[in-house]
N, C-alpha and C positions, 0 to 999 in steps of 0.2 A: 489495212489495208484493201484486204480481201473482204472483210465483213462492209467496206463504202463502198466496195466496186458491186458488190451483190446486191446492197442496198438500192445503191443508185440502178443498177439494172433493173431490179424490181419496180420500183417505181417509174422509169422511162415503161415499161410494158403495161403497167396500170392506165397510166394517161394515154397511152396507143388503145389501149382498150378503150378507155371513156370516149376518146374520139372516133375511133368506130361505131361503137354503138351511139353517139350523137348523129352522126353521120347517116347509120341504119334509120334511126327514128325519124330523122328529117325529109328520106327519100321514102319513108312511109306513109307522113302528113301529106305528102307530094302528089302522092296517087290516092289521096281519099277523095278525092270530088269525082275520079274516073270510077270509082267502087262505088258511089251512091246511084251512078245511072245501071247498076246491078243492083237493085232496090233487094229484091226475091234474095239472091244471097246474104246481104245483109240481115232482113229478117231471117234467113234458116238459121245464121251463126247467133241469132239473139236466142231463139228457143232453142238450139243445140247445147249451148253453152251456161243456160240460165237450168236446163234440165240437169245438166251435171252437177251442178250444187244444190238444187232447190233441195232435193231430202235432207239433207247433212245440214243446210241452213236452218230448216225450219226446227228438225230435232235438236237443234244445236242452241237456237232462240228460245226454245222451251225449256229446257235445262237451266240455262242461265236466266231466264226468268224466276225459276221455280229458287235457286240458290240464291240470287240478288235478292228476294223478297225477303227472304230467311236471315240472311245475314244483316239485311238493313234493319230488320225490326229488334232485331237483339241488339244492332248498336241505338236505335232509336229510344228501343224502351228505357233505357238508363236515364235519359236525360228527359223521359216525360211528352218527345215528339213523334209519337206512333204517327198522329195524324199526317206528316209530312212524308209518310212512305209513298204514296203516290207518285208523289212529285219527283222526289229522288230516285224511284228506279224508272219512270218515263225520262228524266235527264240524263242517268246514264247512260239508259240505252239509245235514245235516238240521239246524243252528241257525240260518244264515246264508243260503245261497245257494241253498238251496232256497224258501223262503218269498220272497226276494227277488226273484231273478228270476222265480221263476213271477210273482209278482203283476206287475211291469214288463212281462213280456210276456201277460199276462193282460191287462193294460192296452190294452194296444197289437193283441192281436185279440179278444176276446170284448168288451171296453170300448165300444172305436169301434162294433164290431157291434149293441149294446144302443142306444147314443146315435144311431147313425143311423136304427135300426130304429123308435124312438119318436120320434125327429124327422119320418121319412116318414109316421108316424102321425099328428103333429100336422098335418103340410103336407097330408095327405088329409081332413083332418076329422073322421077316425076317432074322436079320442078326442072332440070337442065330442060327434060322434053319440051316443056312449055316454052324455053328461052328459045329452042330452036324453031317452033313454031312462031315465033315474033309475039308471043305472048307474056305481057312483064307479070312473073308470079306474085310479084308484091301487091301489086293492084288485084289481080282475079285470087289469090288464095288468102295473102298476110290480111291486107286493108278490111277485108268484111268482117274478119274475125277481132281485128282491132276494134272496130265501130262495134259490134254484136259484143265485145267485153266492157267497151265504155258504158254502153246502154244498160247489161244487162247488172252490172253489179249496184247502183243504186238503189234496181227493183228489189232484187236479193236482201238488200239492206235495210231497207223498210221493211220486208217480210220477214227479218228476222227481228227489228223492234217489234212489231205489230205483234208476233206471237211471243216473244217475251214479256213484252206488257200484260197479255192475257195470261201467260201463265205466273207472273207476279199476283195479278189478279185471283187467281185461282187458289194459291197458297195464303195470299195476305184474307182475304175474305174465307174463303170455305175452310181452311185449315187453321189458320191461326183466330178469325174472329174481327177482323177490323173493318168497321161500316163501309160497307159497297158504298153509298151514296160519298163518303168521305174522300175515299178513295180516286175514283171518278173527277170530284168537282175541283179540288186542290190541284190534279194534274191538268184539267183545263183552264184556270184561271192562273196557272202560275208556268204553265209550257208555251212560250213563242213560237208561233208557225214560222217564222221567217228567220229569228235569228237561232232557234234551236232547230226546228225539222229543217229547214231550208241548209243550212251550213252542213247538219249532219249527211247530207245528199250530195251537197259539194262536195264533203270528204271522200264519199264513197265513190262520186263522179272520178275524181282523181286518184283515190285508189285504184280504181279501174284501168286508167292509163300505164299506170306503174305496173301493175300486175300484168297485163296482157301484152303489154311494149318487152317486159324483159321476155316472157314466157315464148311471143313469137321470134324474138332476138337470139335466147338461147337454142332453140329449135332450128330457125334457119342459119346458122355460123355453125351449129354443132358439127363433129366427125362425124363421115355417111357410114359408122359404125355400130354395132351392139351397143360396143362400151362407151365410145360417147353419144350417145342418145341416153344412154340411163347417166352417163354423167351429165347432160345439161338436164336433164328434170330434178336432177338434185340441186344442182347450181339457183335452177329457177326457184325452187321453195326457198332456198338460202336466203338470195338475193331480194325477190320479192318481197320477201317479209320483212328483211331490216331497210330497203324501202319505204315499206310504208309505216313501219315504226318512227325513223326518223323524218317523213312529211307529216306522220300525224302531230308530232311535235310542235312543228313548223305552223301547220294550218290551225293548230289551239291556240298558240300563241297571236296571230293573226285575227280569229275570230271572236273570241272570247276573253281579250285582255283587258278591254275597257266593257263599260257596263252599257 
């Protein structure tokens, strides 16, 4: 009976937390139009959030392109299909690896920074001071960061995929000796802009919503202590990563299940 009671209490607490997070997300959506009236704040956040993750995104994209070209070549050479290397690398990056890896890196870099920033503002009572001055902190602080994360994520994913394709070309053509013309031509003929590249950017935008919303919620609802802020940043990475991986399966099933 004690186990059942503990399980029920844990389930109720989880449902309560989900309801509170849903209410927070709804309030965040409600104040977005007001945040757009201060568009300079949104532009500043796009620049700040993008810069926080740009270097690691570019370095990771290049490394993934190097490794992907080598692994795909070793697999394809067994079946005499090395001419498809460029196509497989491109589809792997723009459909899957670009959005997902970018989102995971974004959660670990920019997401934790957002959580710590909002958490420290709460610990320093800056958010409470805004409320005393009749300034909604959701509209003034959270909403511009939310929009900035949604806009920055597809841009970062596109740069990750572009750098990854460039890295794959360097390895395939310069190191392995694959024909450069064939590498690009089969890629151009086999990749559809809307179905492949467009769906990949849609994925990245959805992941941007997840990562940014989780980071802002954890920072806004954290305990106003150093331990609370540290714990909130850890929860941001875990929850955002799991959310990205789960939503990736759903989006892939919806986007690519039919030819």
